[in-house]
C-alpha positions as CSV (number, residue, x, y, z in Angstrom):
1,M,-7.0,-26.4,13.5
2,M,-4.3,-26.4,10.9
3,E,-2.6,-23.2,9.9
4,E,-3.6,-23.5,6.2
5,G,-7.2,-23.8,7.1
6,F,-6.9,-20.9,9.5
7,T,-5.5,-18.5,6.9
8,S,-8.1,-19.4,4.3
9,S,-11.0,-19.0,6.7
10,I,-9.7,-16.0,8.7
11,C,-12.7,-13.9,7.7
12,G,-15.2,-16.7,7.6
13,G,-18.1,-15.1,9.5
14,L,-16.8,-11.6,9.9
15,P,-18.4,-8.5,8.3
16,P,-16.5,-7.3,5.2
17,E,-15.4,-4.0,6.9
18,L,-13.8,-5.9,9.8
19,C,-12.2,-8.3,7.4
20,E,-10.7,-5.4,5.4
21,M,-9.3,-3.9,8.7
22,L,-7.7,-7.2,9.6
23,T,-6.0,-7.6,6.2
24,K,-4.7,-4.0,6.3
25,E,-3.2,-4.6,9.8
26,Q,-1.3,-7.7,8.6
27,Q,0.4,-5.9,5.7
28,M,4.0,-4.5,6.0
29,I,4.2,-1.6,3.6
30,K,7.6,-0.2,2.5
31,I,7.9,3.2,0.9
32,R,11.3,4.0,-0.8
33,L,12.8,6.4,-3.3
34,E,14.4,5.2,-6.5
35,K,16.5,7.3,-8.8
36,R,15.9,6.8,-12.5
37,K,17.8,8.1,-15.5
38,W,18.3,11.8,-15.9
39,G,18.1,12.1,-12.1
40,R,14.4,11.6,-11.9
41,E,13.0,10.4,-8.5
42,V,10.2,7.9,-8.2
43,T,8.5,6.9,-5.0
44,I,7.9,3.1,-4.8
45,I,5.2,1.7,-2.5
46,E,5.5,-2.1,-1.9
47,G,4.0,-4.7,0.4
48,I,0.3,-4.0,-0.2
49,D,-1.5,-7.2,-1.0
50,E,-3.0,-6.8,-4.4
51,H,-5.5,-9.5,-3.8
52,E,-7.0,-7.6,-0.9
53,V,-6.6,-4.0,-2.1
54,D,-7.3,-2.7,-5.6
55,L,-3.8,-1.3,-6.4
56,K,-5.0,0.6,-9.5
57,R,-7.7,2.4,-7.5
58,L,-5.3,3.2,-4.6
59,A,-2.7,4.5,-7.1
60,S,-5.4,6.7,-8.7
61,Q,-6.4,8.1,-5.2
62,L,-2.7,8.8,-4.3
63,K,-2.0,10.4,-7.7
64,S,-4.9,12.8,-7.3
65,R,-4.2,13.6,-3.7
66,L,-0.5,14.3,-4.5
67,A,-1.1,15.9,-7.9
68,T,1.4,13.7,-9.6
69,G,1.7,11.0,-12.2
70,G,2.3,7.4,-11.5
71,T,1.3,3.8,-12.1
72,A,0.4,0.5,-10.4
73,K,2.3,-2.5,-11.8
74,N,4.1,-5.7,-10.7
75,G,2.4,-5.5,-7.3
76,R,3.7,-2.1,-6.5
77,I,2.8,1.6,-6.9
78,E,5.2,4.0,-8.5
79,L,4.7,7.8,-8.1
80,Q,6.7,10.5,-9.9
81,G,8.7,12.6,-7.5
82,D,9.7,12.2,-3.8
83,H,6.4,11.8,-1.8
84,R,7.6,9.3,0.8
85,Y,6.4,11.1,4.0
86,R,3.1,12.4,2.5
87,V,2.2,8.9,1.2
88,K,2.7,7.5,4.7
89,E,0.3,10.1,6.1
90,I,-2.3,9.4,3.4
91,L,-2.1,5.7,3.8
92,A,-2.6,6.1,7.6
93,E,-5.7,8.3,6.9
94,M,-7.0,5.5,4.7
95,G,-6.9,3.0,7.5
96,F,-3.5,1.3,7.1
97,P,-1.8,1.1,10.6
98,P,1.1,3.7,10.7
99,E,3.3,1.2,12.6
100,N,3.1,-1.1,9.6
101,I,4.3,1.6,7.2
102,M,8.1,1.9,6.8
103,V,9.8,4.8,5.0
104,I,13.2,3.6,3.8
105,E,15.8,6.3,3.6
């Protein structure tokens, strides 16, 4: 079997729940802090495949759990404030493997 065919049919006969678990396990998520003007801090979450996960819905869930503002754009999620370690905990609770979530200092 060719690699291209394998990646396109990876979830061929699998149930959607199992397929979603597999795609979450393959993602390498990076969480970092960015300084904006006036000293504002923004937590950036990158590496989530926007074709497999609804970034806007995930951003909405994170914003409500963290009681903060934010947005999903350009294939990444931006949250106001420093929430790096709490975001890692929440993503792990949502089924993303903790070993695939990197917090960048």
